[in-house]
C-alpha angles and dihedrals in degrees: 000000000000093000094058096056090048092051090046091052092048090050091050091050092051090047092052091046090050091049091049092049091046090050092050092048093046092048091052091048091048092048090050093050090047090051091048090049092052090048092049091047091052090048091049091049091050091048090048091051091050092048091048090051091048092047090049092052092047091049090051091049092049091048091051091049092048090049091049092047092047091049091051091049091049092049091049091048090049091052091050091050091049090051091049091049090049091050090049090051090051090049091050091051091049090048091052090051091050091050091050090051090048091053091051091047092049091051090051091048092051091051091047092049091051090049092049092049089053091048092049091049090050091048091051091052090048092050092049090050091048090051090052091047090047092050090049092050092048091051092049092049092048090050090048092050092048090047093052091045094190093114129069120235092257093049091048091051091048093050092048092049092049092049091046093050091051092050093044090051089053092047091046090052092048092048091050091051093045095047091047092051093048093046093046093049091059108021098042093051095049095039094048093050092047096047097041092050091048092049093048092050096048106040112161133190120250117232121200118202128199132198093246135063123201121218121197116219126210090230142347092257088072090068091067092049090050091051092046131191109334088348096292094136096052092044091051092047094050094046093050097045102031088226127120114239110210116199115179139152094288105120118249094349135105126181130221112208127190142118096232106082094196093054090045091053091048089051091049093051093047094048092048090053093048092050092050093046094046094208105111118175134122096268093049091045091054091049093050093046091052091050090047090052091052091047090048092052090052092047092050090052092048091050090053092048092048090052095053094041092050089055096042094244119151142176096044120152112260092232090053090050090054092049088049090056091054088064088074087072095048125084133193117200087341093307119122105244096213093050089046091050092049090049091049090049092053093047091047092049093050094047092044090052091051090050094046093247128136102289096192093049090049091052091049092050092046093050093050099039093100098031090122091068090069092072104016089113090059102037128053119243138053120303089250093057092044091049092051091050093049096048091045090050092051093044102246118171122277090246090060093045093049090047091056092046095048105035090097095039095257090129135013116271113244098194140041089242090062090054091046092052091048089053092046090049091053091047093051093047095045096049108119110266094008096112139021124213130209118247092238094055091043094054092044091053092050092049092049092050091054092044093053092055095042091056091070120093116253095027114132105179136354128202126190107207141168093046091306095308093114135037119199115199120196111202132193106257093210091057102036125051126205092259092048089051089059091052091044093055090052093048092051090048092052093049092050090052091050099045109030136061114211140150118253124348135323118213116216115204120184114197122197114179134167119197124185116189126183129173121215112219 
């Protein structure tokens, strides 16, 4: 019984000592962990402070960069605005100069109109006086014939009519000469100044297109790669583009041949890409041709947009703009049709402004006057008919439609703008070097000029000279009088204008000459 309490006491003592030791060990461990926690907390606080300082510096740097960038953008925007303001000031100055010239021109026109009214009044008085004199002469002749009594009534009438016709022919010739002189004194001066100023202010380059395009190769080995195994590459290329690829002995050169300039340009772009890429096989050729077609469509649209923006024309149908861009790849007598149309638009706008007509509408009509030529290879009909259909389809104004229909004289012009565009078209086509003409058409035109003059009675010989710009008519002096020669030149001129189409002007010269030669022996 005693042993058990002793053992129990000993066990209690060991237990207390173990608990004490455990407490001491746990407290040391706790103190160490607490110390480590404080150290970690201090480290975290220091790291946070460093990160905050770094973030603050980075934020300041970013803010400075943003401020510098914003300042640069504002300075660039300010420069652009200054340029715009300067351009507007230049436009205003140009507009003021144009208005001053218009005022001066209007004053001159008023003076010319007054002078012409005075001339017309004087001519009317002269004609009335001539009529009175003619009536008096006829009465005197009739009295003389009746007094003599040797002629019958029919013979007397015939003699009077013959005398009257001769005098009227002379008077008609004199009136033609006088009216031409008066008209030329006023009209030539005004028209020349107006047209010359318009031409000088709208000079355009002339572009000549051929039916072939030359491609330069980096080396002759590329020719074999273009041809391909058993010619499969060249066959694939020609079938996809519709253009003949000519490979001959000429070093480092291949030739694209075809009459369609748009297809030829697509073929050129595709072949250039294939040469640069180096991988040439049917699949790659098809891929490059498709990309070239897409690029060509975009380029055609951009060309149309550039044309209308350069002329200040707006609100045009997108499809019509694209058709307009196709004109860059169409030529007429060697003259680029789009460049010709832009030149006609500028000339029309300048002349319309001088005549106080709608300048923008005149430019629009001038730009679209040959729009039918853009698709005349694909659609049946003349370019005039196609142009009228296109502009009607896309709801252009009646002035533009009538201008297209009448610019070659197929219909009568219904507005002054239509007449202005026809004149501008003739000016652009007749400018030296603007167009080339085939030998066959040239010879046919010369033969037709000589034939027109030879068909008149009293004409002995006719010569078309100076490349068809002048016709010299030799008449029989015993059949044609001086007065009749004047009337003959005018009749030939009118027939040439009615029946022939030609660039520029044709001078008609009628020559009547009598030579008497004797030899003294």
